[in-house]
MARLOMI-156203 format. One line per field, with one value per residue: residue number from 0; x, y, z of N, C-alpha, C in turn; residue in one letter. Coordinates in pm, 1 decimal, decimal comma. Layout:
BEGIN
nr = [NUM / ...]
n_x = [X / ...]
n_y = [Y / ...]
n_z = [Z / ...]
ca_x = [X / ...]
ca_y = [Y / ...]
ca_z = [Z / ...]
c_x = [X / ...]
c_y = [Y / ...]
c_z = [Z / ...]
rest = [a / ...]
% end
This chain:
BEGIN
nr = [0 / 1 / 2 / 3 / 4 / 5 / 6 / 7 / 8 / 9 / 10 / 11 / 12 / 13 / 14 / 15 / 16 / 17 / 18 / 19 / 20 / 21 / 22 / 23 / 24 / 25 / 26 / 27 / 28 / 29 / 30 / 31 / 32 / 33 / 34 / 35 / 36 / 37 / 38 / 39 / 40 / 41 / 42 / 43 / 44 / 45 / 46 / 47 / 48 / 49 / 50 / 51 / 52 / 53 / 54 / 55 / 56 / 57 / 58 / 59 / 60 / 61 / 62 / 63 / 64 / 65 / 66 / 67 / 68 / 69 / 70 / 71 / 72 / 73 / 74 / 75 / 76 / 77 / 78 / 79 / 80 / 81 / 82 / 83 / 84 / 85 / 86 / 87 / 88 / 89 / 90 / 91 / 92 / 93 / 94 / 95 / 96 / 97 / 98 / 99 / 100 / 101 / 102 / 103 / 104 / 105 / 106 / 107 / 108 / 109 / 110 / 111 / 112 / 113 / 114 / 115 / 116 / 117 / 118 / 119 / 120 / 121 / 122 / 123 / 124 / 125 / 126 / 127 / 128 / 129 / 130 / 131 / 132 / 133 / 134 / 135 / 136 / 137 / 138 / 139 / 140 / 141 / 142 / 143 / 144 / 145]
n_x = [8828,1 / 8539,6 / 8205,7 / 8020,2 / 7876,9 / 7650,1 / 7582,4 / 7309,2 / 7233,9 / 7210,3 / 7353,9 / 7615,6 / 7696,6 / 8008,7 / 8197,6 / 7998,0 / 7896,4 / 7872,2 / 7708,8 / 7675,7 / 7441,6 / 7553,5 / 7452,5 / 7228,4 / 7336,8 / 7517,6 / 7346,1 / 7182,7 / 7014,3 / 7031,6 / 7284,8 / 7454,6 / 7393,5 / 7168,8 / 7223,4 / 7178,1 / 7250,7 / 7515,9 / 7821,2 / 8121,4 / 8291,8 / 8207,6 / 8327,5 / 8554,4 / 8447,8 / 8335,5 / 8561,5 / 8645,8 / 8494,6 / 8479,0 / 8674,6 / 8657,4 / 8857,9 / 9031,5 / 8869,9 / 8728,1 / 8874,9 / 8977,6 / 9077,2 / 8985,0 / 8779,4 / 8448,7 / 8125,8 / 7964,4 / 8083,3 / 8149,2 / 8312,3 / 8561,2 / 8489,8 / 8444,5 / 8550,4 / 8685,5 / 8797,1 / 8880,8 / 9107,8 / 9423,3 / 9449,1 / 9660,3 / 9791,0 / 9803,6 / 9591,5 / 9617,3 / 9571,6 / 9680,7 / 9753,9 / 9605,2 / 9766,3 / 9653,1 / 9422,8 / 9528,2 / 9732,1 / 9576,0 / 9416,8 / 9615,5 / 9725,3 / 9503,2 / 9474,3 / 9716,9 / 9697,7 / 9466,7 / 9550,2 / 9761,6 / 9631,3 / 9447,3 / 9615,4 / 9757,8 / 9597,1 / 9325,1 / 8986,6 / 8687,8 / 8348,7 / 8234,8 / 8018,5 / 8004,5 / 7821,6 / 7694,6 / 7707,7 / 7425,8 / 7324,1 / 7352,0 / 7126,5 / 7149,2 / 7006,6 / 7062,1 / 7272,3 / 7445,4 / 7580,2 / 7836,0 / 7768,2 / 7873,8 / 7919,7 / 7974,3 / 8183,2 / 8490,8 / 8698,7 / 9040,6 / 9289,8 / 9619,3 / 9759,3 / 9893,1 / 10241,3 / 10283,3 / 10455,3 / 10439,3 / 10463,0 / 10454,4]
n_y = [29271,6 / 29372,5 / 29507,0 / 29424,6 / 29580,0 / 29518,5 / 29610,6 / 29645,4 / 29739,4 / 29561,9 / 29458,5 / 29269,9 / 29174,8 / 29205,9 / 28913,0 / 28727,4 / 28408,3 / 28292,7 / 28094,2 / 27904,4 / 27743,5 / 27486,0 / 27255,4 / 27324,9 / 27409,4 / 27203,3 / 26988,7 / 27050,7 / 26986,9 / 27144,1 / 27245,1 / 27023,6 / 26751,0 / 26490,3 / 26518,6 / 26415,2 / 26153,2 / 25924,3 / 25961,4 / 25867,6 / 25957,3 / 26204,4 / 26467,3 / 26416,5 / 26341,6 / 26585,5 / 26739,7 / 26648,1 / 26774,7 / 27015,6 / 27302,4 / 27288,8 / 27165,4 / 27256,5 / 27349,7 / 27183,0 / 27072,2 / 26931,6 / 27126,9 / 27367,3 / 27660,9 / 27796,0 / 27938,5 / 27720,0 / 27510,4 / 27458,4 / 27348,2 / 27428,8 / 27681,5 / 28011,4 / 28302,0 / 28584,3 / 28455,6 / 28212,4 / 28262,5 / 28410,6 / 28740,5 / 29001,9 / 29294,5 / 29497,5 / 29446,4 / 29255,5 / 28916,0 / 28617,9 / 28273,7 / 28060,5 / 27820,6 / 27616,2 / 27455,0 / 27318,8 / 27170,0 / 27010,1 / 26859,3 / 26717,1 / 26566,0 / 26404,8 / 26260,4 / 26121,1 / 25964,6 / 25811,4 / 25672,9 / 25525,7 / 25354,2 / 25216,6 / 25078,9 / 24905,5 / 24761,6 / 24535,3 / 24602,3 / 24588,9 / 24583,3 / 24472,8 / 24291,8 / 24263,1 / 24429,6 / 24746,4 / 25005,5 / 25169,5 / 25506,9 / 25789,0 / 26033,4 / 26367,2 / 26646,5 / 26848,4 / 26705,7 / 26410,2 / 26139,1 / 25888,7 / 25568,2 / 25567,5 / 25354,4 / 25138,9 / 24870,2 / 24862,1 / 24658,7 / 24599,4 / 24447,5 / 24371,0 / 24346,6 / 24057,4 / 24035,1 / 24302,2 / 24530,7 / 24656,3 / 24992,2 / 25199,1]
n_z = [13061,0 / 12889,7 / 12836,8 / 12533,7 / 12257,3 / 12004,8 / 11659,4 / 11640,5 / 11883,5 / 12094,9 / 12395,4 / 12534,4 / 12849,9 / 13031,8 / 13102,2 / 13060,1 / 12943,0 / 12617,9 / 12369,1 / 12068,5 / 11855,2 / 11710,7 / 11604,9 / 11456,1 / 11218,1 / 11146,7 / 11117,0 / 10908,4 / 10618,3 / 10392,1 / 10400,6 / 10443,4 / 10261,0 / 10352,9 / 10627,4 / 10886,3 / 10869,8 / 10927,4 / 10767,6 / 10702,6 / 10508,1 / 10431,4 / 10418,1 / 10274,2 / 10027,7 / 9955,7 / 9917,0 / 9674,4 / 9484,3 / 9219,2 / 9270,2 / 9544,9 / 9685,6 / 9888,7 / 10086,1 / 10268,1 / 10493,6 / 10807,2 / 10981,6 / 10895,0 / 10922,3 / 10915,2 / 10836,9 / 10802,7 / 10929,2 / 11241,6 / 11437,0 / 11545,6 / 11606,7 / 11469,1 / 11292,6 / 11467,0 / 11697,8 / 11607,2 / 11484,6 / 11544,6 / 11627,1 / 11559,6 / 11729,9 / 11542,6 / 11382,8 / 11187,0 / 11077,9 / 11231,7 / 11199,7 / 11425,6 / 11614,9 / 11768,5 / 11689,1 / 11471,8 / 11589,9 / 11763,9 / 11582,0 / 11442,2 / 11651,9 / 11717,5 / 11475,7 / 11471,6 / 11706,4 / 11647,3 / 11412,7 / 11519,0 / 11705,3 / 11535,9 / 11360,0 / 11519,2 / 11697,4 / 11757,8 / 11788,9 / 11973,5 / 12096,3 / 12418,3 / 12395,0 / 12124,3 / 12004,7 / 11896,3 / 12128,7 / 12283,7 / 12216,6 / 12436,4 / 12501,2 / 12567,3 / 12631,9 / 12359,4 / 12281,0 / 12175,0 / 12324,7 / 12378,1 / 12527,2 / 12843,3 / 13008,9 / 12854,2 / 12755,5 / 12597,1 / 12413,5 / 12369,1 / 12177,1 / 12129,1 / 11811,1 / 11651,0 / 11642,9 / 11686,4 / 11878,3 / 12212,5 / 12232,4 / 12403,6]
ca_x = [8708,3 / 8443,1 / 8082,9 / 8025,4 / 7748,2 / 7633,9 / 7534,3 / 7165,1 / 7212,7 / 7213,6 / 7480,5 / 7650,1 / 7777,8 / 8140,1 / 8198,9 / 7888,8 / 7932,9 / 7782,4 / 7724,3 / 7595,4 / 7384,1 / 7618,8 / 7368,9 / 7140,4 / 7412,5 / 7575,7 / 7239,6 / 7097,3 / 7026,6 / 7067,7 / 7430,1 / 7511,9 / 7289,1 / 7152,0 / 7306,8 / 7157,9 / 7307,6 / 7661,0 / 7898,1 / 8261,0 / 8363,1 / 8132,0 / 8414,1 / 8643,5 / 8371,2 / 8316,9 / 8690,1 / 8662,3 / 8417,1 / 8558,2 / 8687,9 / 8634,9 / 8962,9 / 9096,6 / 8770,6 / 8671,7 / 8973,8 / 8933,9 / 9122,0 / 8923,6 / 8661,0 / 8354,0 / 7993,0 / 7896,7 / 8160,3 / 8177,2 / 8379,2 / 8662,8 / 8441,4 / 8467,9 / 8566,7 / 8802,8 / 8859,8 / 8939,3 / 9234,7 / 9492,1 / 9454,2 / 9768,6 / 9750,2 / 9789,5 / 9472,2 / 9644,2 / 9539,6 / 9778,7 / 9688,0 / 9616,5 / 9815,1 / 9586,6 / 9338,4 / 9615,3 / 9796,8 / 9475,2 / 9379,1 / 9727,6 / 9732,7 / 9394,0 / 9507,2 / 9826,6 / 9644,3 / 9376,6 / 9626,0 / 9837,2 / 9540,8 / 9389,3 / 9714,6 / 9822,2 / 9504,6 / 9190,9 / 8897,2 / 8547,2 / 8275,4 / 8231,5 / 7918,7 / 8009,2 / 7709,2 / 7718,2 / 7636,0 / 7321,5 / 7360,3 / 7288,6 / 7080,7 / 7160,7 / 6968,9 / 7084,5 / 7395,3 / 7443,3 / 7704,5 / 7848,6 / 7735,2 / 7997,4 / 7938,5 / 8008,5 / 8321,8 / 8559,5 / 8809,9 / 9155,2 / 9385,7 / 9732,5 / 9768,4 / 10008,9 / 10361,2 / 10295,1 / 10516,0 / 10388,3 / 10565,0 / 10435,1]
ca_y = [29233,3 / 29481,8 / 29472,6 / 29441,1 / 29620,7 / 29489,9 / 29723,7 / 29663,0 / 29791,9 / 29456,9 / 29458,0 / 29150,2 / 29218,1 / 29143,7 / 28791,6 / 28637,9 / 28302,7 / 28279,8 / 27971,5 / 27899,1 / 27612,2 / 27432,5 / 27150,1 / 27382,2 / 27415,6 / 27073,2 / 26893,6 / 27115,1 / 26919,6 / 27242,2 / 27262,6 / 26890,3 / 26656,2 / 26377,5 / 26561,2 / 26332,8 / 26020,4 / 25917,6 / 25936,0 / 25887,2 / 26018,8 / 26324,8 / 26579,7 / 26368,4 / 26351,7 / 26727,0 / 26790,9 / 26603,0 / 26861,8 / 27122,7 / 27425,7 / 27266,7 / 27077,4 / 27305,0 / 27405,8 / 27089,7 / 27004,1 / 26931,7 / 27245,3 / 27488,3 / 27713,8 / 27858,8 / 27945,3 / 27590,7 / 27410,1 / 27536,4 / 27267,5 / 27511,8 / 27818,4 / 28083,6 / 28444,9 / 28638,6 / 28365,8 / 28098,1 / 28313,6 / 28499,8 / 28873,5 / 29082,7 / 29428,1 / 29584,8 / 29405,1 / 29147,2 / 28782,9 / 28509,9 / 28144,8 / 28007,3 / 27683,6 / 27519,0 / 27355,9 / 27237,1 / 27075,5 / 26916,3 / 26767,8 / 26626,4 / 26472,7 / 26307,8 / 26172,7 / 26035,1 / 25868,5 / 25720,1 / 25583,9 / 25434,3 / 25252,8 / 25135,2 / 24992,1 / 24814,7 / 24691,8 / 24493,3 / 24668,6 / 24549,8 / 24602,6 / 24351,1 / 24197,8 / 24275,9 / 24513,1 / 24889,3 / 25057,5 / 25268,6 / 25646,3 / 25861,2 / 26165,3 / 26463,5 / 26772,3 / 26841,5 / 26629,2 / 26264,8 / 26093,4 / 25742,9 / 25505,5 / 25569,9 / 25227,6 / 25034,6 / 24823,5 / 24848,6 / 24565,6 / 24620,1 / 24338,2 / 24403,7 / 24257,2 / 23969,7 / 24094,5 / 24442,8 / 24552,9 / 24767,2 / 25095,2 / 25308,2]
ca_z = [12991,2 / 12889,7 / 12763,9 / 12389,1 / 12201,5 / 11862,7 / 11580,9 / 11660,5 / 12017,2 / 12197,6 / 12468,7 / 12610,3 / 12963,6 / 13051,2 / 13182,1 / 13024,4 / 12850,7 / 12503,3 / 12291,8 / 11946,4 / 11827,0 / 11591,4 / 11549,7 / 11355,5 / 11092,8 / 11114,8 / 11083,8 / 10808,6 / 10489,0 / 10289,1 / 10410,1 / 10426,0 / 10221,7 / 10445,1 / 10740,0 / 11006,2 / 10846,6 / 10940,7 / 10646,8 / 10738,8 / 10396,8 / 10393,5 / 10381,3 / 10168,9 / 9902,6 / 9921,2 / 9867,5 / 9536,4 / 9395,7 / 9157,6 / 9346,8 / 9688,2 / 9737,2 / 10011,3 / 10177,9 / 10365,2 / 10576,7 / 10946,7 / 11055,4 / 10840,6 / 10988,3 / 10824,6 / 10897,6 / 10791,3 / 11004,5 / 11362,0 / 11538,7 / 11609,9 / 11608,9 / 11344,5 / 11313,4 / 11535,4 / 11794,3 / 11538,0 / 11435,1 / 11636,5 / 11566,6 / 11615,6 / 11772,9 / 11425,5 / 11310,7 / 11092,1 / 11130,5 / 11238,0 / 11214,8 / 11561,3 / 11597,6 / 11855,9 / 11622,1 / 11387,9 / 11680,3 / 11812,2 / 11474,5 / 11416,6 / 11764,2 / 11701,3 / 11363,2 / 11514,3 / 11802,7 / 11578,4 / 11324,5 / 11605,6 / 11759,2 / 11429,2 / 11295,6 / 11614,9 / 11785,5 / 11720,4 / 11882,9 / 11966,4 / 12221,3 / 12499,4 / 12343,6 / 11978,5 / 11960,7 / 11914,0 / 12246,5 / 12259,5 / 12242,7 / 12546,0 / 12457,9 / 12677,3 / 12569,4 / 12215,4 / 12259,5 / 12171,2 / 12385,8 / 12382,8 / 12655,5 / 12922,8 / 13079,8 / 12756,7 / 12764,1 / 12469,2 / 12430,2 / 12281,2 / 12175,9 / 12043,7 / 11696,8 / 11648,8 / 11584,9 / 11722,9 / 12010,1 / 12291,3 / 12217,6 / 12499,4]
c_x = [8609,8 / 8317,8 / 8100,6 / 7885,6 / 7748,2 / 7576,0 / 7383,6 / 7130,9 / 7211,9 / 7351,5 / 7496,8 / 7739,7 / 7911,5 / 8124,6 / 8088,7 / 7939,9 / 7827,7 / 7810,3 / 7639,8 / 7547,4 / 7445,4 / 7535,9 / 7274,9 / 7206,0 / 7457,6 / 7471,1 / 7140,9 / 7118,8 / 7060,7 / 7218,5 / 7501,3 / 7399,8 / 7288,5 / 7234,3 / 7294,1 / 7215,9 / 7459,1 / 7722,8 / 8043,3 / 8343,9 / 8296,7 / 8224,0 / 8514,5 / 8574,6 / 8356,2 / 8446,0 / 8713,8 / 8585,1 / 8506,2 / 8557,1 / 8673,1 / 8750,1 / 9026,8 / 8997,7 / 8732,4 / 8776,8 / 8935,7 / 8977,6 / 9058,3 / 8803,4 / 8571,4 / 8217,6 / 7915,7 / 7971,6 / 8216,3 / 8249,5 / 8484,0 / 8618,4 / 8466,7 / 8483,9 / 8692,4 / 8872,8 / 8912,3 / 9076,2 / 9296,2 / 9505,7 / 9563,2 / 9715,2 / 9735,6 / 9670,9 / 9492,7 / 9617,3 / 9661,8 / 9699,6 / 9712,7 / 9656,2 / 9737,4 / 9506,7 / 9421,5 / 9684,6 / 9697,1 / 9438,5 / 9492,4 / 9745,1 / 9624,8 / 9422,6 / 9616,8 / 9777,1 / 9556,2 / 9452,3 / 9707,0 / 9748,6 / 9489,7 / 9488,9 / 9773,8 / 9726,8 / 9378,7 / 9099,6 / 8756,9 / 8479,9 / 8265,6 / 8134,3 / 7908,9 / 7890,5 / 7747,0 / 7640,3 / 7531,8 / 7376,6 / 7291,3 / 7251,8 / 7081,0 / 7132,9 / 6984,9 / 7207,4 / 7366,6 / 7579,7 / 7714,4 / 7809,9 / 7864,0 / 8022,2 / 7975,1 / 8155,6 / 8376,6 / 8682,7 / 8916,5 / 9244,8 / 9496,7 / 9741,5 / 9897,2 / 10125,7 / 10379,8 / 10351,9 / 10444,4 / 10494,4 / 10543,2 / 10413,8]
c_y = [29349,3 / 29439,6 / 29496,5 / 29475,7 / 29596,2 / 29611,9 / 29748,1 / 29710,9 / 29689,5 / 29455,4 / 29327,6 / 29196,2 / 29144,0 / 29019,3 / 28692,0 / 28533,4 / 28293,1 / 28148,5 / 27981,5 / 27756,7 / 27558,9 / 27322,6 / 27200,4 / 27391,0 / 27275,6 / 26968,5 / 26950,2 / 27049,1 / 27015,3 / 27266,8 / 27131,1 / 26794,4 / 26533,1 / 26400,1 / 26472,1 / 26192,8 / 26024,9 / 25884,5 / 25969,5 / 25953,7 / 26148,2 / 26435,7 / 26540,6 / 26379,1 / 26497,5 / 26788,5 / 26751,3 / 26689,4 / 26972,9 / 27248,3 / 27410,0 / 27191,4 / 27126,9 / 27352,7 / 27311,4 / 27006,5 / 27022,5 / 27054,1 / 27374,0 / 27532,3 / 27776,6 / 27861,3 / 27813,8 / 27478,7 / 27478,3 / 27459,4 / 27348,1 / 27657,0 / 27882,9 / 28230,8 / 28477,4 / 28538,0 / 28236,2 / 28134,4 / 28401,5 / 28635,2 / 28955,6 / 29221,3 / 29525,0 / 29544,0 / 29294,3 / 29012,0 / 28692,2 / 28380,6 / 28096,1 / 27860,0 / 27578,1 / 27413,8 / 27266,1 / 27130,0 / 26968,8 / 26814,4 / 26670,2 / 26525,1 / 26364,9 / 26210,1 / 26074,0 / 25926,3 / 25765,1 / 25623,7 / 25483,3 / 25320,7 / 25160,6 / 25040,9 / 24888,4 / 24729,4 / 24647,6 / 24547,5 / 24613,8 / 24583,7 / 24468,2 / 24247,4 / 24201,1 / 24352,5 / 24658,9 / 24937,2 / 25161,3 / 25408,9 / 25694,6 / 25997,4 / 26256,0 / 26600,8 / 26759,5 / 26758,7 / 26480,0 / 26218,9 / 25941,8 / 25692,0 / 25492,0 / 25439,2 / 25113,7 / 24997,7 / 24801,4 / 24761,8 / 24592,5 / 24497,3 / 24375,1 / 24300,6 / 24177,2 / 24039,3 / 24241,0 / 24453,0 / 24664,4 / 24876,4 / 25212,8 / 25254,8]
c_z = [12999,1 / 12813,8 / 12614,7 / 12339,9 / 12050,9 / 11791,9 / 11598,3 / 11802,0 / 12128,3 / 12261,6 / 12544,6 / 12725,0 / 12971,2 / 13137,0 / 13149,7 / 12926,4 / 12741,6 / 12432,7 / 12167,1 / 11926,4 / 11698,1 / 11526,6 / 11442,8 / 11219,6 / 11052,1 / 11076,7 / 10982,0 / 10672,4 / 10375,4 / 10287,6 / 10380,6 / 10386,4 / 10313,1 / 10572,9 / 10862,7 / 10991,0 / 10862,1 / 10805,7 / 10677,9 / 10630,0 / 10349,9 / 10342,6 / 10273,8 / 10033,1 / 9859,4 / 9869,0 / 9722,2 / 9436,8 / 9340,5 / 9244,4 / 9497,1 / 9755,0 / 9866,2 / 10116,7 / 10292,4 / 10437,6 / 10723,2 / 11027,0 / 11005,1 / 10923,3 / 10882,1 / 10889,7 / 10886,7 / 10863,5 / 11128,9 / 11471,5 / 11615,7 / 11620,8 / 11473,1 / 11377,6 / 11391,8 / 11626,0 / 11732,3 / 11482,6 / 11542,5 / 11567,1 / 11636,5 / 11652,2 / 11655,1 / 11336,8 / 11209,8 / 11158,3 / 11126,4 / 11248,9 / 11357,7 / 11552,8 / 11675,8 / 11782,9 / 11530,3 / 11472,2 / 11724,9 / 11704,4 / 11444,9 / 11529,0 / 11751,8 / 11587,4 / 11401,7 / 11608,6 / 11733,2 / 11487,8 / 11405,4 / 11653,7 / 11648,8 / 11363,2 / 11390,2 / 11698,8 / 11713,2 / 11829,1 / 11863,9 / 12099,0 / 12291,5 / 12443,8 / 12190,7 / 11921,1 / 11981,3 / 12035,4 / 12206,0 / 12287,0 / 12368,9 / 12491,0 / 12579,3 / 12619,7 / 12419,5 / 12180,9 / 12253,1 / 12219,6 / 12376,9 / 12521,0 / 12736,0 / 12998,4 / 12984,6 / 12770,4 / 12623,0 / 12493,0 / 12324,7 / 12290,8 / 12079,2 / 11931,4 / 11703,1 / 11579,6 / 11617,5 / 11864,7 / 12081,2 / 12290,1 / 12308,8 / 12636,3]
rest = [m / k / p / y / t / f / s / n / g / v / t / v / p / a / g / v / t / l / a / s / c / s / g / g / v / h / l / d / d / a / v / y / p / n / a / a / d / f / d / g / f / r / f / s / k / r / r / e / l / d / g / e / s / s / k / y / h / s / v / n / t / g / p / e / f / l / v / f / g / h / g / e / h / a / w / s / i / r / s / d / g / e / a / n / v / s / p / g / r / f / f / a / v / n / e / l / k / l / l / l / s / f / v / l / t / r / y / d / i / k / t / e / n / a / m / r / p / q / n / w / e / f / g / i / r / t / l / p / d / m / s / a / k / i / l / f / r / r / r / h / g / q / k / a / t / f]
% end
């Protein structure tokens, strides 16, 4: 590991952890209309726009979608400078889709009191209430397969 100096002369020492504020992008109404409102179909709707069908998939990176980062570390760069696709984010997204589809098709899910738990605000993060109880019931006719 070695220090990195940007073109403006700012140097980042070796071993320092850097982070970016993805919330500034992900909650920007200029990037995502009504960004603070939950819309489970936000990206699906954007894929329906002309010329946007391949841009808004969950594994894509870009300066407006930083879930998997962007730039050099979102891609595997070979020693000759050519980019390879890094398989990690593709594997992670497929695992999440598989898990979610398995649970949604085989179980009824609800909270203990049938109310949505309150969010926990932690700095700039919003977390689920870790003490909330989620109840799962196997649907009739579904076998336990794991």
